[in-house]
C-alpha positions in Angstrom: -41.2 -83.9 94.4 -38.0 -85.9 95.1 -35.5 -86.4 92.3 -35.4 -90.1 91.3 -32.6 -92.2 92.8 -31.9 -95.8 91.6 -29.4 -98.3 93.0 -28.2 -101.2 90.8 -26.9 -104.0 93.0 -24.6 -106.6 91.4 -23.0 -109.5 93.3 -19.3 -109.7 92.6 -18.5 -113.0 90.8 -21.8 -114.4 92.2 -21.5 -118.1 91.8 -17.9 -118.1 93.3 -18.8 -115.6 96.0 -21.9 -117.6 97.1 -19.9 -120.9 97.1 -17.1 -119.3 99.0 -19.4 -117.7 101.6 -21.1 -121.0 102.3 -17.9 -122.9 102.6 -16.3 -120.3 105.0 -19.4 -119.3 107.1 -21.4 -122.5 107.2 -18.8 -125.3 106.7 -15.8 -123.5 108.3 -13.6 -124.5 105.4 -10.3 -122.7 104.4 -8.9 -121.2 102.4 -11.5 -118.8 101.1 -12.0 -119.4 97.4 -12.1 -115.6 96.8 -8.5 -115.3 98.1 -6.9 -118.0 95.9 -6.9 -118.8 92.1 -10.2 -120.5 91.8 -13.2 -121.0 89.5 -16.6 -122.5 89.5 -16.8 -125.2 86.8 -17.7 -128.9 86.4 -14.4 -130.6 86.8 -15.5 -133.9 85.2 -14.5 -133.1 81.6 -11.8 -130.6 81.0 -12.6 -130.4 77.3 -16.3 -129.5 77.6 -16.5 -127.8 81.0 -16.8 -124.0 81.0 -15.6 -121.5 83.6 -18.8 -120.1 85.2 -17.1 -117.7 87.6 -13.6 -116.8 88.7 -11.8 -115.3 91.6 -9.8 -112.1 91.4 -6.5 -114.0 91.9 -7.5 -116.3 89.0 -8.3 -113.2 86.8 -4.6 -112.1 87.3 -3.6 -115.3 85.5 -5.8 -114.4 82.6 -8.5 -116.8 83.4 -11.8 -115.7 81.8 -15.4 -116.5 82.5 -16.9 -118.6 79.6 -13.6 -120.2 78.5 -12.9 -124.0 78.6 -11.7 -125.2 82.0 -8.8 -126.9 80.2 -7.6 -123.6 78.9 -7.9 -122.0 82.3 -5.8 -124.8 83.9 -3.2 -124.2 81.2 -2.9 -120.6 82.3 -3.0 -121.5 86.0 -1.9 -125.1 86.9 -2.7 -124.6 90.6 -6.3 -123.5 89.9 -8.8 -124.7 92.4 -12.1 -125.9 90.9 -15.4 -125.9 92.8 -18.5 -127.6 91.4 -21.6 -125.4 90.8 -24.4 -125.7 93.3 -27.5 -124.1 91.7 -29.8 -124.8 94.7 -27.3 -122.7 96.8 -27.3 -119.9 94.2 -31.1 -119.7 94.1 -31.2 -119.6 97.9 -28.5 -117.0 98.1 -30.3 -114.8 95.5 -33.5 -115.1 97.5 -31.8 -113.9 100.7 -30.3 -111.0 98.9 -33.6 -109.9 97.4 -35.3 -110.3 100.8 -32.7 -108.0 102.3 -33.1 -105.4 99.6 -36.9 -105.4 100.1 -36.3 -104.4 103.7 -34.6 -101.3 102.4 -37.1 -100.3 99.7 -40.6 -101.6 98.6 -39.5 -101.3 95.0 -37.0 -104.0 94.0 -36.8 -105.1 90.4 -34.8 -108.2 90.0 -32.9 -108.3 86.7 -31.1 -111.7 87.0 -30.2 -114.1 89.7 -27.4 -111.8 91.0 -28.6 -108.3 89.9 -31.4 -106.0 90.9 -32.5 -102.4 90.8 -33.7 -100.7 93.9 -35.8 -97.5 93.9 -34.3 -95.3 96.6 -36.3 -92.2 95.7 -37.3 -90.1 98.7 -35.6 -92.2 101.3 -32.7 -89.8 102.1 -34.3 -88.9 105.4 -34.1 -92.6 106.4 -30.7 -93.6 105.0 -28.8 -90.4 104.3 -27.4 -89.2 101.0 -27.3 -91.8 98.2 -23.6 -92.6 98.4 -23.6 -93.0 102.1 -26.8 -95.1 101.9 -25.2 -97.3 99.3 -22.0 -97.8 101.4 -24.2 -98.8 104.4 -26.2 -101.2 102.2 -23.0 -102.7 100.7 -21.6 -103.2 104.2 -24.9 -104.7 105.5 -25.0 -107.2 102.7 -21.4 -108.3 103.5 -21.9 -108.5 107.3 -25.3 -110.3 107.0 -24.8 -112.5 103.9 -21.1 -112.8 103.6 -20.5 -111.6 100.1 -19.6 -108.4 98.3 -21.5 -106.4 95.8 -21.1 -103.4 93.5 -23.7 -100.6 93.8 -24.3 -98.2 91.0 -26.2 -95.0 91.7 -28.0 -92.7 89.3 -31.4 -91.0 88.4 -32.5 -93.9 86.2 -31.9 -97.7 85.9 -29.7 -97.6 82.8 -27.2 -95.2 84.2 -27.2 -97.0 87.6 -26.5 -100.2 85.8 -23.6 -98.6 83.9 -22.2 -97.1 87.1 -22.3 -100.5 88.8 -20.1 -101.9 86.0 -17.3 -99.5 86.7 -14.3 -100.8 88.8 -15.0 -103.9 90.8 -15.2 -105.6 93.3 -16.9 -104.2 96.4 -17.3 -100.6 95.1 -19.9 -97.8 95.1 -20.1 -95.6 92.0 -22.3 -92.8 90.8 -23.2 -91.8 87.2 -25.5 -88.8 87.3 -26.2 -86.7 84.1 -23.5 -84.1 85.0 -20.9 -86.9 85.2 -21.6 -88.5 81.8 -18.9 -86.7 79.8 -16.2 -87.4 82.3 -17.1 -91.0 83.3 -19.1 -92.5 80.4 -18.1 -90.8 77.2 -14.5 -92.0 77.1 -15.5 -95.7 77.3 -15.7 -97.9 74.2 -19.1 -98.3 72.6 -19.3 -102.0 73.6 -19.4 -101.0 77.2 -22.9 -99.4 76.7 -25.6 -101.6 78.2 -27.4 -103.7 75.5 -25.1 -102.6 72.7 -23.8 -105.8 71.2 -20.6 -106.8 69.4 -22.1 -106.7 65.9 -23.4 -103.1 66.5 -20.0 -102.1 67.9 -18.2 -103.4 64.8 -20.6 -101.6 62.5 -20.1 -98.3 64.4 -16.3 -98.7 64.3 -16.5 -98.8 60.5 -17.8 -95.3 60.7 -15.2 -94.1 63.2 -17.5 -94.3 66.2 -15.5 -96.0 68.8 -16.5 -94.4 72.1 -19.8 -93.8 73.9 -19.1 -90.0 73.6 -18.8 -90.2 69.8 -22.0 -92.2 69.7 -23.8 -89.6 71.9 -22.7 -86.8 69.6 -23.5 -88.6 66.4 -26.5 -87.4 64.2 -29.5 -89.5 65.1 -30.6 -89.6 61.4 -27.2 -91.0 60.4 -27.3 -93.6 63.2 -30.8 -94.7 62.1 -29.5 -95.0 58.5 -26.6 -97.3 59.4 -28.3 -99.3 62.2 -31.9 -99.4 61.2 
Protein backbone atom coordinates (compact mmCIF):
# COMPACT_ATOMS: atom_id res chain seq x y z
CA UNK A 1 0.00 0.00 0.00
CA UNK A 2 1.36 3.42 -1.00
CA UNK A 3 2.46 5.85 1.67
CA UNK A 4 0.07 8.82 1.98
CA UNK A 5 1.13 11.98 0.17
CA UNK A 6 -0.79 15.24 0.58
CA UNK A 7 -0.20 18.57 -1.12
CA UNK A 8 -1.42 21.83 0.39
CA UNK A 9 -1.94 24.51 -2.26
CA UNK A 10 -2.02 28.15 -1.13
CA UNK A 11 -2.32 31.10 -3.52
CA UNK A 12 0.26 33.77 -2.74
CA UNK A 13 -1.52 36.96 -1.62
CA UNK A 14 -4.61 35.68 -3.39
CA UNK A 15 -6.76 38.78 -3.82
CA UNK A 16 -3.85 40.85 -5.08
CA UNK A 17 -2.52 38.03 -7.27
CA UNK A 18 -5.91 37.42 -8.88
CA UNK A 19 -6.45 41.13 -9.50
CA UNK A 20 -2.95 41.51 -10.94
CA UNK A 21 -3.32 38.45 -13.18
CA UNK A 22 -6.61 39.74 -14.59
CA UNK A 23 -5.23 43.22 -15.19
CA UNK A 24 -2.09 42.00 -16.96
CA UNK A 25 -3.39 38.97 -18.86
CA UNK A 26 -6.91 40.09 -19.76
CA UNK A 27 -6.79 43.88 -19.76
CA UNK A 28 -3.13 44.26 -20.76
CA UNK A 29 -2.51 46.84 -18.06
CA UNK A 30 0.90 47.73 -16.63
CA UNK A 31 2.64 47.81 -14.27
CA UNK A 32 1.94 44.45 -12.64
CA UNK A 33 0.58 45.11 -9.13
CA UNK A 34 2.77 42.31 -7.80
CA UNK A 35 5.91 44.20 -8.83
CA UNK A 36 5.11 47.55 -7.17
CA UNK A 37 4.00 48.63 -3.67
CA UNK A 38 0.29 47.87 -3.86
CA UNK A 39 -2.64 46.63 -1.81
CA UNK A 40 -6.21 45.48 -2.25
CA UNK A 41 -8.50 47.76 -0.24
CA UNK A 42 -11.54 49.97 -0.59
CA UNK A 43 -10.05 53.41 -1.25
CA UNK A 44 -13.18 55.43 -0.41
CA UNK A 45 -12.54 55.86 3.31
CA UNK A 46 -8.95 55.81 4.56
CA UNK A 47 -10.10 55.64 8.17
CA UNK A 48 -12.31 52.56 7.89
CA UNK A 49 -10.81 50.72 4.92
CA UNK A 50 -8.65 47.68 5.73
CA UNK A 51 -5.78 46.19 3.73
CA UNK A 52 -7.06 42.85 2.39
CA UNK A 53 -3.88 41.83 0.57
CA UNK A 54 -0.46 43.31 -0.14
CA UNK A 55 2.33 42.90 -2.65
CA UNK A 56 5.85 41.83 -1.71
CA UNK A 57 7.22 45.36 -2.41
CA UNK A 58 4.53 46.78 -0.08
CA UNK A 59 5.54 44.30 2.61
CA UNK A 60 9.07 45.75 2.51
CA UNK A 61 7.61 49.07 3.66
CA UNK A 62 6.04 47.33 6.65
CA UNK A 63 2.53 47.26 5.21
CA UNK A 64 0.46 44.52 6.86
CA UNK A 65 -2.70 42.68 5.92
CA UNK A 66 -5.55 43.73 8.19
CA UNK A 67 -4.24 47.20 9.06
CA UNK A 68 -6.11 50.43 8.22
CA UNK A 69 -5.40 51.74 4.74
CA UNK A 70 -4.49 55.15 6.18
CA UNK A 71 -1.73 53.55 8.25
CA UNK A 72 -0.45 51.69 5.19
CA UNK A 73 -0.35 54.94 3.21
CA UNK A 74 1.62 56.60 6.01
CA UNK A 75 4.25 53.87 5.68
CA UNK A 76 4.25 53.98 1.88
CA UNK A 77 2.97 57.27 0.36
CA UNK A 78 3.29 55.93 -3.22
CA UNK A 79 1.11 52.89 -2.42
CA UNK A 80 -1.17 51.83 -5.29
CA UNK A 81 -4.65 50.77 -4.16
CA UNK A 82 -6.85 48.41 -6.17
CA UNK A 83 -10.49 47.87 -5.27
CA UNK A 84 -11.58 44.32 -4.33
CA UNK A 85 -13.51 42.34 -6.94
CA UNK A 86 -15.17 39.41 -5.19
CA UNK A 87 -16.77 38.03 -8.35
CA UNK A 88 -13.30 37.79 -9.88
CA UNK A 89 -11.96 36.07 -6.78
CA UNK A 90 -14.70 33.44 -6.79
CA UNK A 91 -14.14 32.79 -10.50
CA UNK A 92 -10.37 32.55 -10.00
CA UNK A 93 -10.83 30.12 -7.11
CA UNK A 94 -13.12 27.93 -9.19
CA UNK A 95 -10.59 27.78 -12.01
CA UNK A 96 -7.88 26.77 -9.57
CA UNK A 97 -10.00 24.01 -8.02
CA UNK A 98 -10.95 22.72 -11.48
CA UNK A 99 -7.28 22.50 -12.44
CA UNK A 100 -6.45 20.66 -9.21
CA UNK A 101 -9.22 18.13 -9.90
CA UNK A 102 -7.54 17.35 -13.20
CA UNK A 103 -4.51 16.24 -11.18
CA UNK A 104 -6.27 14.25 -8.46
CA UNK A 105 -9.85 13.11 -7.82
CA UNK A 106 -9.50 14.03 -4.14
CA UNK A 107 -9.41 17.81 -3.65
CA UNK A 108 -10.51 19.25 -0.30
CA UNK A 109 -11.02 22.99 -0.52
CA UNK A 110 -10.18 24.70 2.76
CA UNK A 111 -10.85 28.34 1.83
CA UNK A 112 -11.26 30.46 -1.27
CA UNK A 113 -7.49 30.30 -1.90
CA UNK A 114 -6.39 27.04 -0.23
CA UNK A 115 -6.93 23.34 -0.83
CA UNK A 116 -5.49 19.96 0.03
CA UNK A 117 -4.86 17.48 -2.77
CA UNK A 118 -4.43 13.76 -2.13
CA UNK A 119 -1.48 12.68 -4.29
CA UNK A 120 -1.16 9.19 -2.80
CA UNK A 121 -0.17 6.56 -5.35
CA UNK A 122 0.23 8.90 -8.33
CA UNK A 123 4.05 8.86 -8.43
CA UNK A 124 3.92 6.73 -11.57
CA UNK A 125 1.99 9.51 -13.31
CA UNK A 126 3.73 12.63 -12.03
CA UNK A 127 7.05 11.49 -10.56
CA UNK A 128 8.37 11.98 -7.00
CA UNK A 129 6.32 14.37 -4.81
CA UNK A 130 8.69 17.35 -5.00
CA UNK A 131 9.01 17.08 -8.77
CA UNK A 132 5.23 16.67 -9.12
CA UNK A 133 4.65 19.74 -6.94
CA UNK A 134 7.09 21.83 -8.96
CA UNK A 135 5.34 20.83 -12.18
CA UNK A 136 1.94 21.62 -10.66
CA UNK A 137 3.13 25.01 -9.40
CA UNK A 138 4.51 25.85 -12.85
CA UNK A 139 1.32 24.64 -14.56
CA UNK A 140 -0.84 26.85 -12.32
CA UNK A 141 1.29 29.88 -13.18
CA UNK A 142 1.43 29.20 -16.92
CA UNK A 143 -2.30 28.39 -17.15
CA UNK A 144 -3.86 30.78 -14.63
CA UNK A 145 -1.22 33.48 -14.25
CA UNK A 146 -0.60 33.47 -10.49
CA UNK A 147 1.82 31.80 -8.09
CA UNK A 148 1.18 29.36 -5.27
CA UNK A 149 3.04 27.74 -2.42
CA UNK A 150 2.82 23.96 -2.19
CA UNK A 151 3.45 22.07 1.04
CA UNK A 152 4.05 18.32 0.91
CA UNK A 153 3.72 15.74 3.67
CA UNK A 154 2.08 12.48 4.74
CA UNK A 155 -0.96 14.24 6.25
CA UNK A 156 -2.92 17.43 5.80
CA UNK A 157 -1.70 19.17 8.97
CA UNK A 158 1.98 18.85 8.11
CA UNK A 159 1.36 19.72 4.46
CA UNK A 160 -0.38 22.91 5.61
CA UNK A 161 2.53 23.76 7.91
CA UNK A 162 5.03 23.13 5.10
CA UNK A 163 3.09 25.40 2.77
CA UNK A 164 3.42 28.24 5.27
CA UNK A 165 7.21 28.19 5.16
CA UNK A 166 9.06 30.75 3.03
CA UNK A 167 6.90 32.46 0.39
CA UNK A 168 6.11 33.18 -2.41
CA UNK A 169 6.19 30.61 -5.24
CA UNK A 170 7.86 27.84 -3.22
CA UNK A 171 7.61 24.08 -2.72
CA UNK A 172 8.40 22.74 0.75
CA UNK A 173 8.31 19.31 2.40
CA UNK A 174 7.62 18.48 6.03
CA UNK A 175 7.76 14.74 6.56
CA UNK A 176 8.02 13.16 10.05
CA UNK A 177 11.81 12.79 9.82
CA UNK A 178 12.08 16.55 9.14
CA UNK A 179 10.03 17.74 12.12
CA UNK A 180 12.88 18.37 14.55
CA UNK A 181 14.91 20.36 12.02
CA UNK A 182 12.14 22.33 10.31
CA UNK A 183 9.20 22.57 12.71
CA UNK A 184 10.45 22.36 16.27
CA UNK A 185 12.49 25.62 16.22
CA UNK A 186 9.41 27.67 15.25
CA UNK A 187 7.43 29.65 17.86
CA UNK A 188 4.30 27.92 19.15
CA UNK A 189 1.97 30.42 17.47
CA UNK A 190 3.15 29.13 14.09
CA UNK A 191 1.39 25.81 14.80
CA UNK A 192 -1.79 25.52 12.74
CA UNK A 193 -4.92 26.23 14.85
CA UNK A 194 -2.93 27.30 17.94
CA UNK A 195 -4.28 30.75 18.83
CA UNK A 196 -2.67 33.78 20.44
CA UNK A 197 -4.32 33.19 23.83
CA UNK A 198 -2.98 29.63 24.02
CA UNK A 199 0.48 30.82 22.94
CA UNK A 200 0.47 33.40 25.76
CA UNK A 201 -0.57 30.76 28.27
CA UNK A 202 2.21 28.42 27.12
CA UNK A 203 4.80 31.20 27.34
CA UNK A 204 3.98 31.66 31.03
CA UNK A 205 5.24 28.11 31.53
CA UNK A 206 8.35 28.58 29.40
CA UNK A 207 6.97 26.77 26.35
CA UNK A 208 7.85 29.09 23.48
CA UNK A 209 8.65 26.73 20.58
CA UNK A 210 6.80 23.92 18.86
CA UNK A 211 9.63 21.60 19.89
CA UNK A 212 9.15 22.43 23.56
CA UNK A 213 5.42 21.84 23.14
CA UNK A 214 6.03 18.50 21.44
CA UNK A 215 8.26 17.36 24.31
CA UNK A 216 5.98 18.59 27.10
CA UNK A 217 4.11 16.15 29.35
CA UNK A 218 0.58 15.63 27.94
CA UNK A 219 -0.87 15.46 31.46
CA UNK A 220 0.73 18.83 32.28
CA UNK A 221 -0.58 20.35 29.04
CA UNK A 222 -4.09 19.08 29.75
CA UNK A 223 -3.88 20.64 33.20
CA UNK A 224 -2.97 24.12 31.94
CA UNK A 225 -5.00 24.14 28.73
CA UNK A 226 -7.99 21.99 29.54
